[in-house]
C-alpha positions as a Markdown table, in Angstrom:
| # | Residue | x | y | z |
|---|---|---|---|---|
| 1 | Met | 75.2 | 103.6 | 139.2 |
| 2 | Thr | 77.4 | 102.4 | 136.3 |
| 3 | Thr | 81.2 | 102.6 | 136.7 |
| 4 | Thr | 83.4 | 102.7 | 133.6 |
| 5 | Cys | 86.9 | 101.4 | 133.9 |
| 6 | Arg | 89.5 | 103.1 | 131.7 |
| 7 | Pro | 91.8 | 100.7 | 129.9 |
| 8 | Ala | 95.0 | 102.7 | 130.8 |
| 9 | Ile | 94.2 | 102.5 | 134.5 |
| 10 | Leu | 93.4 | 98.8 | 134.2 |
| 11 | Ile | 96.7 | 98.1 | 132.4 |
| 12 | Gly | 98.6 | 100.1 | 135.1 |
| 13 | Ile | 97.0 | 98.1 | 137.9 |
| 14 | Cys | 97.8 | 94.8 | 136.1 |
| 15 | Ala | 101.4 | 95.8 | 135.5 |
| 16 | Cys | 101.9 | 96.7 | 139.2 |
| 17 | Phe | 100.3 | 93.4 | 140.3 |
| 18 | Val | 102.4 | 91.3 | 137.9 |
| 19 | Gly | 105.6 | 93.2 | 139.0 |
| 20 | Ser | 104.8 | 92.6 | 142.6 |
| 21 | Leu | 104.0 | 88.9 | 142.0 |
| 22 | Leu | 107.3 | 88.4 | 140.1 |
| 23 | Ala | 109.3 | 90.1 | 142.8 |
| 24 | Ala | 107.6 | 88.0 | 145.5 |
| 25 | Cys | 108.2 | 84.8 | 143.5 |
| 26 | Gly | 111.8 | 85.5 | 142.7 |
| 27 | Gly | 111.7 | 86.6 | 139.1 |
| 28 | Ala | 110.1 | 85.5 | 135.9 |
| 29 | Ser | 111.5 | 82.0 | 136.1 |
| 30 | Gly | 110.1 | 81.3 | 139.5 |
| 31 | Val | 113.7 | 80.8 | 140.8 |
| 32 | Ala | 114.8 | 82.7 | 143.8 |
| 33 | Val | 116.8 | 85.8 | 142.9 |
| 34 | Thr | 120.1 | 86.2 | 144.7 |
| 35 | Ser | 122.2 | 89.3 | 145.1 |
| 36 | Pro | 125.0 | 89.8 | 142.6 |
| 37 | Ser | 127.7 | 87.2 | 143.1 |
| 38 | Ala | 131.4 | 87.8 | 143.5 |
| 39 | Ser | 131.8 | 87.0 | 139.8 |
| 40 | Ala | 129.9 | 90.1 | 138.8 |
| 41 | Ala | 132.1 | 92.8 | 137.2 |
| 42 | Pro | 132.7 | 95.8 | 139.4 |
| 43 | Ser | 131.1 | 99.0 | 138.2 |
| 44 | Pro | 133.8 | 101.6 | 137.3 |
| 45 | Val | 134.1 | 104.5 | 139.8 |
| 46 | Ala | 135.1 | 106.9 | 137.0 |
| 47 | Thr | 135.8 | 106.9 | 133.3 |
| 48 | Tyr | 139.0 | 108.4 | 131.8 |
| 49 | Ala | 138.9 | 109.3 | 128.1 |
| 50 | Ser | 141.8 | 111.7 | 127.8 |
| 51 | Gly | 144.7 | 113.2 | 129.6 |
| 52 | Pro | 147.0 | 111.1 | 131.8 |
| 53 | Leu | 146.2 | 107.6 | 133.0 |
| 54 | Pro | 146.1 | 107.6 | 136.9 |
| 55 | Gly | 149.3 | 106.2 | 138.5 |
| 56 | Ala | 147.4 | 103.5 | 140.3 |
| 57 | Ala | 146.2 | 102.1 | 136.9 |
| 58 | Val | 149.8 | 102.2 | 135.6 |
| 59 | Asp | 150.9 | 100.3 | 138.7 |
| 60 | Ala | 148.2 | 97.6 | 138.2 |
| 61 | Leu | 149.2 | 97.1 | 134.6 |
| 62 | Glu | 152.9 | 96.8 | 135.5 |
| 63 | Arg | 152.1 | 94.3 | 138.3 |
| 64 | Tyr | 149.9 | 92.3 | 135.9 |
| 65 | Phe | 152.6 | 92.2 | 133.2 |
| 66 | Ala | 155.2 | 91.3 | 135.9 |
| 67 | Ala | 153.1 | 88.3 | 136.8 |
| 68 | Val | 152.7 | 87.4 | 133.1 |
| 69 | Ala | 156.5 | 87.7 | 132.7 |
| 70 | Ala | 157.0 | 85.4 | 135.7 |
| 71 | Gly | 154.5 | 82.9 | 134.3 |
| 72 | Asp | 152.5 | 83.4 | 137.6 |
| 73 | Thr | 149.0 | 82.7 | 136.5 |
| 74 | Gln | 147.7 | 82.8 | 140.1 |
| 75 | Thr | 149.0 | 86.4 | 140.7 |
| 76 | Ala | 147.9 | 87.5 | 137.2 |
| 77 | Ala | 144.4 | 86.1 | 137.9 |
| 78 | Thr | 144.1 | 88.2 | 141.2 |
| 79 | Leu | 144.7 | 91.4 | 139.1 |
| 80 | Leu | 141.7 | 90.6 | 136.8 |
| 81 | Thr | 138.1 | 91.7 | 137.1 |
| 82 | Pro | 135.8 | 88.9 | 138.3 |
| 83 | Ala | 134.1 | 88.6 | 134.9 |
| 84 | Ser | 137.3 | 89.1 | 132.8 |
| 85 | Pro | 137.5 | 86.9 | 129.7 |
| 86 | Leu | 141.2 | 86.5 | 130.5 |
| 87 | Arg | 140.3 | 84.3 | 133.5 |
| 88 | Asp | 140.5 | 81.3 | 131.2 |
| 89 | Asp | 144.1 | 82.1 | 130.4 |
| 90 | Pro | 145.4 | 84.8 | 132.8 |
| 91 | Thr | 148.8 | 85.1 | 131.0 |
| 92 | Met | 147.1 | 85.4 | 127.5 |
| 93 | Gly | 149.2 | 82.5 | 126.1 |
| 94 | Ile | 152.4 | 84.5 | 126.5 |
| 95 | Ala | 155.5 | 82.5 | 127.2 |
| 96 | Ala | 157.8 | 85.5 | 127.8 |
| 97 | Val | 157.3 | 89.2 | 127.9 |
| 98 | Arg | 159.8 | 92.0 | 128.3 |
| 99 | Asp | 160.3 | 95.8 | 127.7 |
| 100 | Val | 156.7 | 96.5 | 128.8 |
| 101 | Thr | 155.8 | 100.2 | 128.4 |
| 102 | Val | 152.4 | 101.5 | 129.6 |
| 103 | Asp | 151.5 | 104.7 | 127.7 |
| 104 | Arg | 150.2 | 107.1 | 130.2 |
| 105 | Arg | 148.2 | 109.1 | 127.6 |
| 106 | Leu | 144.7 | 108.1 | 126.8 |
| 107 | Phe | 143.4 | 108.2 | 123.2 |
| 108 | Gly | 139.6 | 108.0 | 123.6 |
| 109 | Ala | 136.6 | 106.9 | 125.6 |
| 110 | Pro | 136.8 | 103.3 | 126.9 |
| 111 | Pro | 134.1 | 100.7 | 126.2 |
| 112 | Lys | 131.1 | 100.6 | 128.5 |
| 113 | Gly | 131.9 | 99.2 | 132.0 |
| 114 | Val | 135.6 | 100.0 | 131.8 |
| 115 | Ser | 137.4 | 103.0 | 133.3 |
| 116 | Ala | 140.2 | 103.4 | 130.8 |
| 117 | Leu | 141.8 | 101.8 | 127.7 |
| 118 | Pro | 145.5 | 102.6 | 127.8 |
| 119 | Met | 148.0 | 101.3 | 125.2 |
| 120 | Val | 150.7 | 98.9 | 126.3 |
| 121 | Ser | 153.7 | 98.0 | 124.2 |
| 122 | Ala | 155.8 | 94.9 | 124.9 |
| 123 | Trp | 158.1 | 92.3 | 123.4 |
| 124 | Val | 156.1 | 89.1 | 123.4 |
| 125 | Glu | 157.1 | 85.5 | 122.9 |
| 126 | Gly | 154.1 | 83.3 | 122.4 |
| 127 | Glu | 153.5 | 79.8 | 123.8 |
| 128 | Ala | 153.6 | 77.0 | 121.2 |
| 129 | Gln | 149.8 | 76.9 | 120.8 |
| 130 | Ser | 149.2 | 80.7 | 121.1 |
| 131 | Ala | 148.5 | 83.2 | 118.4 |
| 132 | Trp | 151.4 | 85.4 | 119.4 |
| 133 | Gly | 153.8 | 83.6 | 117.1 |
| 134 | Pro | 157.6 | 84.2 | 117.3 |
| 135 | Gly | 158.9 | 87.0 | 119.4 |
| 136 | Ser | 158.0 | 90.5 | 118.3 |
| 137 | Arg | 156.9 | 93.8 | 119.6 |
| 138 | His | 153.2 | 94.2 | 120.1 |
| 139 | Asp | 151.0 | 97.2 | 120.8 |
| 140 | Phe | 147.6 | 96.5 | 122.3 |
| 141 | Phe | 145.0 | 98.2 | 124.5 |
| 142 | Met | 144.3 | 96.9 | 128.0 |
| 143 | Ala | 140.8 | 97.6 | 129.4 |
| 144 | Val | 141.2 | 98.5 | 133.1 |
| 145 | Thr | 138.5 | 99.2 | 135.7 |
| 146 | Glu | 138.8 | 101.3 | 138.8 |
| 147 | Ala | 136.8 | 99.5 | 141.4 |
| 148 | Pro | 135.1 | 101.3 | 144.3 |
| 149 | Ala | 138.0 | 100.7 | 146.8 |
| 150 | Gly | 140.4 | 102.5 | 144.4 |
| 151 | Val | 141.8 | 99.2 | 143.2 |
| 152 | Trp | 142.5 | 98.9 | 139.5 |
| 153 | Leu | 141.8 | 95.6 | 137.7 |
| 154 | Val | 142.5 | 94.4 | 134.2 |
| 155 | Asp | 139.4 | 93.4 | 132.3 |
| 156 | His | 140.4 | 92.5 | 128.8 |
| 157 | Met | 142.8 | 93.1 | 125.9 |
| 158 | Thr | 142.1 | 94.4 | 122.5 |
| 159 | Thr | 144.2 | 95.4 | 119.5 |
| 160 | Ser | 142.5 | 98.7 | 118.8 |
| 161 | Pro | 140.7 | 101.4 | 120.8 |
């Protein structure tokens, strides 16, 4: 009796075997795969594209800018997502900030991985080596993420939505 093996079945069996082998060996590099670390960004619980910004998000932004105004990099860093690019400079090179206003209206869908992108307006004095320049009013958008525990964290800043 002659048995003919169909190429599609053979490819499927090989793919399953290779997948199982990679999983057992810890991935394609042969290095053990670990669970996501604390530095992984939290996945947003929800996305807000229009309507009012939740009060807890406004509170998080106000606490973040209060820490920036106080020059408290340690507190500012606790209000950032683990993967935030602002971790290198939690106060964004701002020497002084005042008259912070968080616009509670949302203007559009946030980028992927972020819950909302509200506009913040503030008077900013830059540090000597920062790009902020002399004191002036700035409008920028703060990407914030609602983490599973209902905690809101700042991820990054951008100048347009």
